[in-house]
N, C-alpha and C positions, 0 to 999 in steps of 0.2 A: 504494500500500500504506500502511496506517495505521502511524503511528510505533510504537504499542504492539506491534503484530504483528511489525513488523520487529525491534524490540528483543528480543522474546521469541524470535524465530527465531535470532538471533545468540547470545543468552545461553545458551539450552539447549544448542545445539550446541557452543559453545566451552567451556562448563563441563564437558560430558561429555568432550570431547577433552582438556581440561586434567587432568581426573581420571585418565583412562587414561594419558596421557603422563607425568604427574607420578608416578603410582604405579610405572610401569615404570622411568622414569629414576631415581627415588629408590631403588628396590630395586637397580638395577644399580650406582649410585654407592655405596650402602651396602655392596654386595658387594665392590666394588673397594677401598673403605676398610677393610672387614673383613679382607680378605686382607693388607693392609699392617699392620694392628694385630691379628694373629692371635688372641690370647686373648680379646679383647673384640669380635671381629668379628660374632658373632650379635646382640649388642645394637645395633651400628651398622646392620646390615641392617634390623632391625625399626624402629628410630627413623627412618632415612632413608626407608623405605617409607611410614611414617605422615606424615612431613613432606612427602613428595612427593604423597601423596593430598590432604592439606589445602591445601598450597601450590598444587598443580596446579589444584584446583577454583577457588581464589581467582584465580589467574592467568588461568584460562579465563574467569571472569566479567569481569575487568578487560578482557581482550582482546575479549570480546563487546561491551562498551560501546564500545570503540575501533572495532570493525567497524561498529557501528551509527552512530557519529559520521561515519566516513568515507563510509558509504553514504548516510546521510540528508542530511548537509550538502552534500557535493559528491562525487559518484561520478565517478571518472576515466573517460575514454572508452576503449573497447576492453576486451575481456575479459582479455587478457593483462596490460595495464597495470593494470586494476582489481585483479586477483589479486596482482600485484607490490606495488602500493601497500598493499594489505591485509596482505600478509605482512610487509612492512617495518614498518608501523605496529604490528602485534602483536609483532614482535620487539623493537622499542624499548620498548614498554609492558611486556613481560616482563622485560627487563633492568632497567629503571628501577624496577619494582615490587619485584623481589628486593632490589636495593640499598637502596631506601627502607625496605623492611620490616626489614632488618637495622639500619639507622640508628635506626628507631623502637624496635626491640627493645633496643638498647643504651641508649638514652636513658630508656625507661620502666622498665628494670630497675635503675636506679641506677648504671649503668656509664658514665654520660656522661663522667666524667673519664677513664675508660679509653678510651672511644671517641675522645675528643679527643687522647689520647696515642698512639693507634695510628698508627704510621707504616708506610708500605709496606715500607721496608727492614727495620725491626726485627721486624715480624711478617709476613714474606712468606709463609711456609708456612700460617699460620692464615688470612691474608687470602685466599689462593688456595683453600684447602680449604673454608672456610666461606662465602665471599661470591662471589668471582670465577668459579670453575668452575660452581657452581650457577646463577649469573646468566647465564652464557653458554649453559649447557644449557637453561635456561628460555627464553632468547631464540630459540634454534634450534627448540625444540619449538613455541613460539607462532608462529614464522614459518611452519613447516610447517602447523600447524593453521589459521592465518589464511588461507593460500592455499587450503587444502582447503575450508574453510567458505565462502569467497568464491566458489569454483567451484560449490559446492552451491547457493548463493544464485542464481547465474545459471542453473544447470541446472534446479533444482526449481521455482522461481517463474516461470521463463520470462520474466523481465524483461531487456530488453536492457541490456548493460553499456556500450553505446556509442550515441551519437547521431550517426552518420555522415551525410554529405550525402544519401545515398539515403533514410535514415529520416526526415530532417528535411523532405524535400519529398514524401514518400509516393510515390516513384517506384521502379521496380525498378532493379536494378543494370544491366540491359541498356539501359533507357531513359536512365539517367544517362550511360552510356558513349556512346550515340548522340548525346546532346546536346552532348557535348564536341567 
């Protein structure tokens, strides 16, 4: 398979998965925060849904590139292992992307001194609500989406995810067992 087609395969599917998952998770998270801050809850729901939509699409694109790299550079043997590695790679990419995005947002908005002074103990609630919970949610969503798209890759394109001993020698499983 050509590299451009493979990249497009993963980018489109992961961006769509990220858009849907980001919108749903952002809306649910905004709803939960809105219940906690009742008078301002409607604004939080709308803002979190918008952030989820944009952020989910971006996370999906990043995870699509990660899936492309895992598949194109060195695909693990076995479908189960391939899906597991893809899910883990997408989860790590999701968490790191959210955390890195907040760091960039603090630095480019002139809040670099505030970001440098933020301590985990002093701003525990804000750190949990703004950074850590969304990062973990994004990691879980990208883990699920990465495993799902990796399974679609194996199913739809019919490419084997493994190069076992029977495939390497072009013999059937029965012939391989008889030779043993």
